[in-house]
N, C-alpha and C positions, 0 to 999 in steps of 0.2 A: 504493500500500500504506500510505501514511501515514494514510489514512482508516480502514483496518482496525486500525491501531495505536490510533487515537483511540477507535474503538468498543470495543476490548478494554479499554482503561484506564478509559473512562467507565463501563463495566459493572462493572468490578472495584472501582473507587473507592479503591484503595490502590496504592502504588508497585509497579512490577515492573521487574526488570532487563532490559536488552536481550537477555540470554541467554534469560530466561523468555519474553519476547515472541517471539523467534525460534522457540523450540521450540513455542510455542502456535500460531503462525500456520503452522508447517510448513516444508517445504523450498522456500522462496522467498527471493530475494535482497532483503534489507532494508537493505543498506548505504547506498544513496542515501536511503532514508526516514529512517534513523537520523541521517544527517548533517543532515536538515532539521528535526529536533526542536527544537534550540535557537532557531531563528528563528520557529517556529510558536507563536503566542500561546495555542494550546489546551493546551500542555504545560508542565509545570514539572519542573525537575530536582531530585531528592531526594538527590543524592550517591551514591557507590558505584555509579555507572552505573545508577541507578534513575530511572524517570520515572512521572509521574502526570498526570492532567488537572487543570487549574485548577478551582477551585470553580464550581459551576453558576451562581452569581451573577455570575461573571466571564465566563461563556459566553453567557448569555441574560438579558435584562432581565425581571424578574418583573412581571406585571400581571394584572389581573382577566381571566378568560376572556371576559367580556362586552365588554371593551375590546380584545380581541386580534383582529387581522386574520389569518385563515388563508388560505394560498395552497394550495388543494387541487389536486394536480398528478399527472399520469400521463404516462409516455413509452412509446413503442414504439421498438425499436431493431433494428439488423441482427444483434445478438447480445449476449452478456453481458460481453464482455471490454472493460474500460475502456481507452481509449487506442487500441484497434484497431477496435472496432465504433462505429457512429454512430447518432444519433437520427434516426428517420424520421417520428415523429409526436409532437407536444408539445401538451398542453392543460392548462389550469388555470382554476379558478374562485376568485374572491376572495370570502371569506365573513366576515361580522362579525355577532356576536350572532344567529347562526342565519339570517341573510339573505344571499342571494347578490347580489353587487354588480356585478362585471364578469367577463367571460370572455376567455380567450386560447386560440386554437386555430390550429395551423399544421402542415401537412405539410412535411417537410424533405427536401431533396435530400441524401442521404448521400455522394454522390460515390463510391459503391461499389455493387456489385450486391447486391440483396436476394435471399437464397436461397429455395428453394421452401418450406422449413419455415416461415420467417417469414411468407411470403405466405399459406400455409395457415392459420397462427395468427391473423394480423391482417387478412387480406384486402387488404393493401397490396402493389401490384405495382410493378415498376420504372417502368412508364409513368405510374403515379399520382404519382410524386415527380419525374419528369423535368421540368425547368424550374421547379421550386419553389425558394424561397430556400434557401441553404445555412445551416448552423448559424452561420457567421460573421455572418450578418445576423439570424437568428432569436434567438440567445441574448441579445444586448444588448436586444432588444425585450422578451424575457421577463423579464430582470433589472429593467428599468424597470417592467414590470407588477407584479412581485413586491414591489418596494420593500423595506421592512423588515418585511414580513409573515412569519409563521411557516409554514414549509413543512410540508405534510401530504401523505402518500401512503399507499396501502394496503400497500406494501412499501418503506418509506422507506430501508431498508438498501440497496436497489438504486437506486431512482429518484433520491433525493437525492444520493447520492455519485457516481452516474453523471453527473448534471448538474454537480455541483461539479467533477468531474474535467475535464469539457468546458470549464467556465468557466476553470479554471487553464490548460488546454492552449491556450486562445485568448488568454491573457494579460489576462483581464478581472477578475482579483481573486477574489472569492468572494461568495456570498450572505451578507448581514450577519447573519442568524440561523442559527447553525451547528449547532443541535441540532434535528432534525426531529421531527414527531409522526407516529407510525405507527399507523394504525387496525387493522392486522393484530395488532400487539402488544396494543392495547387489547382487541380481540376475544378474544384468548387469555386475558386476565385476567378479562374480564367474562363470558365464555361458556366456562368450563373443560370443560363437558360436550360441547361441539361439536368434533367431530374435524376438520372441514374449515373453517378460518377464512379462506380466500381469498375473493375477491369472489364467485365462483360459489357457494361453500359458504354464505356469508352471505345471498346472494340467495335461495337455496333455503330457508334457515332462516326468513327474514323475508318470504317470498313477494314479493320485489322483482323486478319484471319489466323487462327492458330488452333492446334489440337491439344488435348490433355489439359483442359482448364482445371484448376485446383490441383495441379502438380507444381512443385516448386519452380523448376527451371522454366517451363513454358510461361508461368506467371512473371518470372523475373525478366524474360525476354520481352514480354509485353510491356512491363513497367519501364524497361530501358527505352523502348520505342516512344512511349508517352513522355518520359523525362526529356528526351532529346527534343521533341516537339515543343514542350512547354518552355524549356530553357531558351530555345530559339525565339519564341514569342516574347519572353521576358527580356531578352537582350535588347529588343527594340524599345522596351519601356525603361531602359536604364538599369535593370537589375543585372549587374555584372559581377557582383561580389557575394561571398557566402553569407555575410551578415544581412545583406539586403534580401537575399533569397529566404533566409529564415524568418525575417520580419514580414516578408510578403505572404508566406504560407501560414503564418500564425493566425489562429482563430481567437481573436481577442475576447476578453471577458471583463465586463465592467461590474461595478458594485450593484447596480440595479438588476442585472441578470443573476448575480449571485444570490441576492435577497429573494428574487422571484423563485429560484430553484429551492432555496431553503424553505420558503413558505409552502411550496408544493409538496416537498417531502414531509414536512411536519403535518400537513393535512392528510396525507396518505397514512402516516403512522397513527394519527388520531382515529381515522376511519377504521383501520385494522383493529385497534384496541376496542372500539365500540362494537365492531362486528364479532369479536371473540367473546364478548360478554352476553351476546344474544343467545 
C-alpha cells in the first residue's frame, strides 16, 4: 500500500495528513505503510502529521527524450493482488530514440495454480509454466536488463508497482527509476474523444493488427508502437524532455476531488453498516 500512498501524493502535489490519506484510500490497514514513510526516500515530512512526495527532480533525472532509454514492459499474472498473486509471463523491449535495441521474454513458474479465467484470458496453462524458472531467478535477470532505463507500460499503475512489489518481496531493492511512463494515460490526454484507450481500443482506432492479445510480448510490441506515435505527436507540442513527459501524462488530483472521493467512500461505509444491521 505504500505505492498507493506515493501515487496519491504524487498526483496531488501538496501535503496530506495520514488521516486524509487513510480516508482517501478507504478501509484498508495502512499502519505498516505509514511506519515506512520516514525511511522511504520518495516522501518528505511536512509537520503536523502531513506528508508529500519529494520534488520530481529528486525522483527522476531529467534528460532529453532522444537520450532516454525506455524499458517497455508487460506482465501477465495469476491475479491482481500484490503479495498473493504471481507473475507468469514477463516481457520487455529496450527502446532508445525510437529504435528497438534488445528484448527480454520469459514465462515464469508461479508456484501456484493458474485458474481457468486467467488461462482463458492469456492462453497460458499450468503445463506451459511447469519447469520454467521461478521469479527468484527471472527478476534479477530482468533488473539487469532494465538497468537505469525508464519503465513504460500501457497500465503502469498495475505492471510497474506489481513488479516493484515483487522486487521488494524478494529483497532485491527496487528499480532505480521510480516514476513510470504510462501510455494509457498518454492516450487519454492525446485522444480525449476515444472512449476505449486500452490496447484493444487503440489497436482498433489505429488499425494495428496483432495476435496473442494478453500475452506479454505481443502487448509490449503494441505498446512500443503507440509510444512511438505519441512521442512523435508530443515532440510537436514541445514535450522533448523526460520531466515534461511525466508532467504531461500525470493525472492531477486537487483537494476538491479528494474530498469528493472521501465523502463517497464514507457514504458507502455508512450504507454497508446500516445494511448489516437489517
